[in-house]
C-alpha positions as CSV (number, residue, x, y, z in Angstrom):
1,X,0.0,0.0,0.0
2,X,2.8,2.4,0.9
3,X,4.5,1.7,-2.4
4,X,1.3,2.4,-4.3
5,X,0.8,5.7,-2.5
6,X,4.4,6.7,-3.3
7,X,3.9,5.7,-6.9
8,X,0.7,7.8,-7.1
9,X,2.5,10.7,-5.4
10,X,5.4,10.5,-8.0
11,X,2.9,10.3,-10.8
12,X,1.0,13.3,-9.6
13,X,4.3,15.2,-9.3
14,X,6.0,14.0,-12.5
15,X,3.2,13.2,-14.9
16,X,0.6,15.8,-14.2
17,X,1.2,19.5,-14.3
18,X,-1.8,20.5,-12.3
19,X,-3.7,22.0,-15.3
20,X,-7.4,21.8,-14.7
21,X,-8.6,22.5,-18.2
22,X,-6.6,22.8,-21.4
23,X,-8.8,22.4,-24.5
24,X,-6.4,24.1,-26.8
25,X,-3.5,22.0,-25.5
26,X,-1.1,24.9,-24.9
27,X,-0.4,23.8,-21.4
28,X,-2.1,26.9,-19.9
29,X,-4.9,26.4,-17.5
30,X,-8.2,27.8,-18.7
31,X,-8.3,30.0,-15.6
32,X,-5.1,31.7,-16.8
33,X,-6.2,32.2,-20.4
34,X,-7.4,35.7,-21.5
35,X,-11.0,36.6,-22.1
36,X,-12.4,36.8,-25.6
37,X,-14.3,39.7,-27.2
38,X,-17.8,38.5,-26.9
39,X,-19.0,41.3,-29.1
40,X,-17.1,39.8,-32.0
41,X,-19.8,38.2,-34.2
42,X,-17.6,35.1,-34.7
43,X,-17.3,34.6,-31.0
44,X,-21.0,35.3,-30.4
45,X,-21.8,32.6,-32.9
46,X,-20.0,29.9,-30.8
47,X,-22.6,29.1,-28.2
48,X,-22.0,26.8,-25.2
49,X,-24.9,24.4,-25.3
50,X,-24.8,24.1,-21.5
51,X,-25.2,27.8,-20.9
52,X,-26.6,29.2,-24.1
53,X,-23.9,31.9,-24.1
54,X,-20.8,32.4,-26.1
55,X,-17.6,30.7,-24.9
56,X,-15.9,33.5,-22.9
57,X,-12.4,32.0,-22.6
58,X,-9.5,31.8,-25.1
59,X,-8.9,28.2,-24.0
60,X,-11.8,27.1,-26.2
61,X,-10.2,28.3,-29.4
62,X,-7.1,27.0,-31.2
63,X,-5.4,30.4,-31.1
64,X,-7.7,33.2,-30.2
65,X,-5.1,35.9,-30.7
66,X,-4.2,34.8,-34.2
67,X,-7.5,33.5,-35.5
68,X,-10.1,35.0,-33.2
69,X,-13.0,32.6,-32.5
70,X,-12.7,31.0,-35.9
71,X,-11.5,27.6,-34.8
72,X,-13.6,26.3,-31.9
73,X,-12.1,23.1,-30.2
74,X,-14.8,21.8,-28.0
75,X,-15.5,19.0,-30.6
76,X,-12.1,17.7,-29.9
77,X,-13.0,17.1,-26.2
78,X,-15.1,14.1,-26.9
79,X,-15.3,13.0,-23.3
80,X,-16.0,16.5,-22.0
81,X,-13.3,16.5,-19.4
82,X,-11.6,19.8,-20.5
83,X,-8.8,18.3,-22.5
84,X,-8.6,17.8,-26.3
85,X,-7.6,14.9,-28.4
86,X,-7.9,14.7,-32.1
87,X,-7.1,16.5,-35.4
88,X,-8.4,19.6,-37.1
89,X,-8.1,20.8,-40.6
90,X,-7.4,24.3,-41.7
91,X,-8.4,25.8,-45.1
92,X,-5.5,25.8,-47.5
93,X,-5.5,29.6,-47.8
94,X,-4.8,30.0,-44.1
95,X,-1.3,31.2,-43.4
96,X,-0.3,28.4,-41.0
97,X,2.5,25.8,-41.2
98,X,0.1,22.7,-41.1
99,X,-3.1,22.1,-43.0
100,X,-3.9,19.5,-40.4
101,X,-2.9,19.8,-36.8
102,X,-3.2,17.2,-34.0
103,X,-4.1,18.1,-30.5
104,X,-3.3,15.4,-27.9
105,X,-3.3,16.7,-24.4
106,X,-6.0,14.4,-23.2
107,X,-4.3,11.2,-22.0
108,X,-7.7,9.3,-22.2
109,X,-9.3,10.6,-25.4
110,X,-12.7,9.0,-24.9
111,X,-12.7,8.5,-21.1
112,X,-13.7,11.3,-18.8
113,X,-10.7,12.0,-16.5
114,X,-10.3,15.6,-15.6
115,X,-7.5,14.9,-13.2
116,X,-5.4,13.3,-16.0
117,X,-3.6,11.1,-13.5
118,X,-1.0,8.8,-15.1
119,X,0.6,6.6,-12.5
120,X,3.2,4.9,-14.7
121,X,4.0,8.0,-16.7
122,X,3.5,6.3,-20.0
123,X,1.3,9.0,-21.5
124,X,-1.9,7.0,-21.0
125,X,-4.1,8.1,-18.1
126,X,-5.0,5.7,-15.4
127,X,-8.7,6.0,-16.4
128,X,-8.0,4.2,-19.7
129,X,-4.6,2.5,-19.1
130,X,-4.8,-1.3,-19.3
131,X,-1.6,-1.4,-17.2
132,X,-2.0,1.4,-14.6
133,X,1.3,0.7,-12.8
134,X,3.4,-0.6,-15.7
135,X,4.6,1.6,-18.5
136,X,3.1,0.5,-21.8
137,X,2.8,3.2,-24.3
138,X,1.5,0.9,-27.1
139,X,-1.3,-0.5,-24.9
140,X,-1.0,-3.9,-26.6
141,X,-3.6,-6.3,-25.4
142,X,-3.3,-9.6,-27.3
143,X,-6.0,-11.5,-25.5
144,X,-8.4,-8.5,-25.4
145,X,-9.1,-8.9,-21.7
146,X,-8.8,-6.0,-19.3
147,X,-5.1,-6.3,-18.9
148,X,-2.4,-5.2,-21.4
149,X,0.4,-7.6,-22.4
150,X,2.9,-5.8,-20.2
151,X,1.1,-6.5,-17.0
152,X,-1.1,-9.5,-17.9
153,X,0.0,-12.7,-16.2
154,X,-1.4,-14.5,-19.3
155,X,-0.9,-12.1,-22.2
156,X,-2.2,-14.5,-24.8
157,X,-5.0,-16.2,-22.8
158,X,-8.0,-14.2,-21.6
159,X,-7.7,-14.3,-17.8
160,X,-9.9,-11.8,-16.0
161,X,-9.0,-13.3,-12.6
162,X,-5.2,-12.8,-13.1
163,X,-4.5,-15.6,-10.6
164,X,-0.8,-16.7,-10.2
165,X,-0.8,-19.3,-7.5
166,X,2.9,-20.1,-7.6
167,X,4.0,-16.5,-8.0
168,X,6.3,-17.0,-11.0
169,X,4.7,-14.3,-13.2
170,X,2.7,-16.8,-15.3
171,X,-1.0,-17.0,-14.4
172,X,-2.6,-20.3,-13.7
173,X,-4.5,-20.1,-16.9
174,X,-1.3,-20.3,-19.0
175,X,1.4,-21.5,-16.6
176,X,3.2,-24.6,-18.1
177,X,4.0,-25.8,-14.6
178,X,1.0,-24.7,-12.7
179,X,1.6,-24.7,-9.0
180,X,5.4,-25.0,-9.5
181,X,7.5,-21.9,-9.8
182,X,9.4,-21.9,-13.0
183,X,10.8,-19.8,-15.8
184,X,8.3,-21.2,-18.4
185,X,11.1,-22.8,-20.5
186,X,9.7,-25.6,-22.6
187,X,12.6,-27.2,-24.7
188,X,10.4,-29.8,-26.4
189,X,7.4,-27.5,-26.9
190,X,4.9,-30.0,-25.6
191,X,3.1,-27.5,-23.3
192,X,4.9,-28.8,-20.1
193,X,7.6,-26.6,-18.7
194,X,11.1,-28.2,-18.4
195,X,11.0,-28.0,-14.6
196,X,7.9,-30.2,-14.4
197,X,8.1,-32.2,-17.6
198,X,8.8,-35.9,-17.1
199,X,10.5,-35.9,-20.5
200,X,12.0,-32.4,-20.9
201,X,13.8,-33.3,-24.1
202,X,11.1,-35.4,-25.7
203,X,7.6,-34.1,-26.6
204,X,5.0,-36.0,-24.6
205,X,1.9,-33.9,-24.1
206,X,0.1,-36.7,-22.3
207,X,3.0,-37.1,-19.7
208,X,2.3,-40.9,-19.5
209,X,4.4,-42.7,-17.0
210,X,3.3,-46.4,-16.8
211,X,5.7,-47.5,-14.2
212,X,5.3,-44.3,-12.1
213,X,9.0,-43.8,-11.7
214,X,8.9,-40.1,-12.6
215,X,10.3,-40.6,-16.0
216,X,7.7,-40.4,-18.9
217,X,7.2,-43.4,-21.1
218,X,8.4,-41.4,-24.1
219,X,11.9,-41.2,-22.7
220,X,12.0,-44.0,-20.2
221,X,14.5,-46.7,-21.0
222,X,12.3,-49.1,-19.2
223,X,8.8,-47.8,-19.3
224,X,7.3,-50.9,-17.7
225,X,9.9,-51.3,-14.9
226,X,10.5,-48.6,-12.3
227,X,14.0,-50.0,-11.7
228,X,15.7,-49.4,-15.0
229,X,19.0,-50.8,-13.9
230,X,22.4,-49.6,-15.1
231,X,22.9,-48.4,-18.6
232,X,26.6,-49.2,-19.4
233,X,26.1,-48.7,-23.2
234,X,24.5,-45.3,-22.7
235,X,21.7,-45.9,-25.1
236,X,19.0,-44.7,-22.8
237,X,17.8,-48.2,-22.0
238,X,18.5,-49.8,-18.6
239,X,19.9,-53.3,-18.3
240,X,16.5,-54.5,-17.1
241,X,14.9,-53.9,-20.4
242,X,17.8,-53.4,-22.9
243,X,17.8,-56.0,-25.6
244,X,21.5,-55.4,-26.1
245,X,22.9,-54.7,-22.6
246,X,26.5,-54.0,-23.7
247,X,25.9,-52.6,-27.2
248,X,24.5,-49.2,-28.0
249,X,21.2,-49.7,-29.7
250,X,19.0,-46.6,-29.3
251,X,16.2,-47.9,-31.6
252,X,16.0,-51.4,-29.8
253,X,15.2,-53.0,-33.1
254,X,14.7,-56.8,-32.9
255,X,13.8,-58.0,-36.4
256,X,13.4,-61.7,-35.4
257,X,11.6,-60.9,-32.1
258,X,13.8,-63.3,-30.2
259,X,14.6,-60.8,-27.4
260,X,18.0,-59.9,-28.7
261,X,18.4,-56.6,-30.5
262,X,19.7,-56.5,-34.0
263,X,22.9,-54.7,-32.9
264,X,24.0,-57.7,-30.7
265,X,22.1,-60.6,-32.3
266,X,24.5,-62.9,-34.2
267,X,21.5,-63.9,-36.3
268,X,19.3,-60.8,-36.4
269,X,16.9,-62.4,-38.9
270,X,16.8,-65.9,-37.4
271,X,15.0,-66.7,-34.2
272,X,17.6,-67.9,-31.7
273,X,17.4,-66.5,-28.1
274,X,20.6,-68.4,-27.1
275,X,22.7,-66.5,-29.7
276,X,24.9,-69.6,-29.9
277,X,28.2,-69.4,-31.9
278,X,30.0,-72.8,-31.7
279,X,32.8,-71.9,-34.0
280,X,33.3,-68.4,-32.5
281,X,33.3,-66.6,-35.9
282,X,30.6,-64.0,-34.8
283,X,28.0,-65.6,-37.0
284,X,25.4,-67.4,-34.9
285,X,24.8,-71.1,-35.3
286,X,21.2,-70.4,-36.4
287,X,22.4,-68.6,-39.6
288,X,26.0,-69.9,-40.0
289,X,26.5,-71.8,-43.2
290,X,29.4,-73.6,-41.6
291,X,28.3,-73.7,-37.9
292,X,31.2,-75.9,-36.8
293,X,34.0,-74.2,-38.9
294,X,35.0,-70.6,-38.3
295,X,34.0,-68.8,-41.5
296,X,33.4,-65.1,-40.9
297,X,33.2,-64.5,-44.6
298,X,30.4,-67.0,-45.1
299,X,31.5,-67.9,-48.6
300,X,29.3,-70.2,-50.6
301,X,30.4,-70.5,-54.2
302,X,27.8,-73.0,-55.3
303,X,25.1,-71.2,-53.3
304,X,23.6,-74.4,-51.8
305,X,23.5,-73.0,-48.3
306,X,26.6,-74.9,-47.2
307,X,29.7,-72.8,-46.8
308,X,32.8,-73.5,-48.9
309,X,34.9,-74.2,-45.8
310,X,32.6,-77.1,-44.8
311,X,31.0,-78.1,-48.1
312,X,31.9,-81.7,-48.9
313,X,30.7,-81.0,-52.5
314,X,31.9,-77.3,-53.0
315,X,31.2,-77.3,-56.7
316,X,27.9,-79.0,-56.6
317,X,24.8,-77.2,-55.4
318,X,23.2,-79.7,-53.0
319,X,22.1,-79.0,-49.5
320,X,22.8,-82.6,-48.5
321,X,26.3,-82.6,-47.0
322,X,26.3,-86.2,-45.9
323,X,29.4,-88.4,-46.1
324,X,28.5,-92.0,-45.6
325,X,31.9,-93.5,-46.1
326,X,33.7,-90.8,-44.1
327,X,36.3,-90.1,-46.8
328,X,35.7,-86.3,-46.7
329,X,33.8,-86.3,-50.0
330,X,30.1,-85.8,-49.8
331,X,27.8,-88.5,-51.0
332,X,26.3,-86.2,-53.6
333,X,29.6,-85.9,-55.4
334,X,31.5,-89.0,-54.2
335,X,32.2,-91.5,-57.1
336,X,32.1,-94.2,-54.5
337,X,29.7,-93.0,-51.8
338,X,29.9,-96.3,-49.8
339,X,33.6,-96.9,-50.2
340,X,36.2,-94.6,-48.6
341,X,37.9,-93.3,-51.7
342,X,39.8,-90.0,-50.9
343,X,41.5,-89.9,-54.3
344,X,38.2,-90.4,-56.2
345,X,39.8,-92.3,-59.2
346,X,37.4,-93.2,-62.0
347,X,39.6,-94.7,-64.8
348,X,36.8,-95.4,-67.2
349,X,35.1,-92.0,-66.5
350,X,31.7,-93.5,-66.1
351,X,30.9,-91.7,-62.9
352,X,31.7,-94.7,-60.7
353,X,35.0,-94.7,-58.9
354,X,37.5,-97.5,-59.5
355,X,37.1,-98.9,-56.0
356,X,33.4,-99.5,-56.5
357,X,33.1,-99.9,-60.3
358,X,32.3,-103.7,-60.9
359,X,32.6,-103.3,-64.7
360,X,36.0,-101.8,-64.3
361,X,37.1,-104.6,-62.1
362,X,36.1,-107.5,-64.4
363,X,36.1,-105.9,-67.8
364,X,39.6,-104.8,-68.6
365,X,43.1,-105.7,-67.5
366,X,44.2,-102.1,-67.5
367,X,41.4,-101.2,-65.2
368,X,41.9,-104.2,-63.0
369,X,45.6,-103.6,-62.8
370,X,44.8,-100.3,-61.1
371,X,42.7,-101.9,-58.5
372,X,44.4,-102.9,-55.3
373,X,44.8,-106.7,-55.0
374,X,43.0,-107.2,-51.7
375,X,39.9,-105.3,-53.0
376,X,40.0,-107.1,-56.3
377,X,40.2,-110.5,-54.6
378,X,37.3,-109.5,-52.4
379,X,35.2,-108.7,-55.4
380,X,36.2,-111.7,-57.6
381,X,36.3,-114.5,-55.1
382,X,32.5,-114.8,-54.7
383,X,32.2,-115.1,-58.5
384,X,34.7,-117.9,-58.6
385,X,33.0,-119.7,-55.8
386,X,29.7,-119.6,-57.7
387,X,31.3,-121.2,-60.8
388,X,33.0,-123.9,-58.8
389,X,29.7,-124.9,-57.3
390,X,28.2,-125.3,-60.7
């Protein structure tokens, strides 16, 4: 109250000169203006509607001593408080610097205020000032309530009550942290101030927080677990819900839905929650074309799904990599699939190896000569036994 009284006292001293009436805006009180010649027909024609008599004082005329009673100014005192505000036009033949002049000594042009008090000294009288105690020459009022932007606690939201519960200068109607004193910063522009936003860097207007841990779902590394755990890879996801605990994977993508994120899944497109890698080549067993042989390059020349390093028929596109005779040559390309034959000789080039080609054994000396004696004997002896019995 004391501050207000001092302010009013200062305003009365600094922003009001004590003039009681100044229709012609010459800063001379009507009481100090000279009398007019009421016998002048021009003056006698200007009748005060309130008294029915001619205006007797020079204050009612633009410049009585230069123009006599020719330019009456009472029409520029719209609110009738004794102070003018507005423009007046002079005929072009009048010897005067301006054809149009502006009179603005009424600090509330349309509001009656004979005292012309202007507390904040902004040139707008208290009677019409939308911020009586705050200087605001422009009188900007964006929300068109009773309070100008300079003193409105919610300049862009109509707020006739002007309540500011937390005292931070932002009214309850527009405070982005209502009930919590803050500077109204809102980095993510989601309508919630940084000081009360549970995800200040991520827009989340709904402020959803499923696990009620104070961190919004939109930025919570473990939105369903209040105990996020550590985050050694600094990807924003705690160990308790990170699908790649030791590998940064901000998007948590898991293409095969096996619980392992693509960034750490040795087979990101093949379901295998164990992430097994028997040959330690960083290609999981579930997708390794040579699961028992380290083959990081995963080369497969014949494109049969069996890698070159473990393909027993590397030049033949067959998925069957069986080796019945254990000679290191796959059945599909072994010229003797049931007889161990690591050299794969086929003297007559008929697709059957020498060790298992019967025709080669009994048909030609050259061929038989190439067959080891023990094997030859084993093949021929049964035939001889049959002939002997006959």
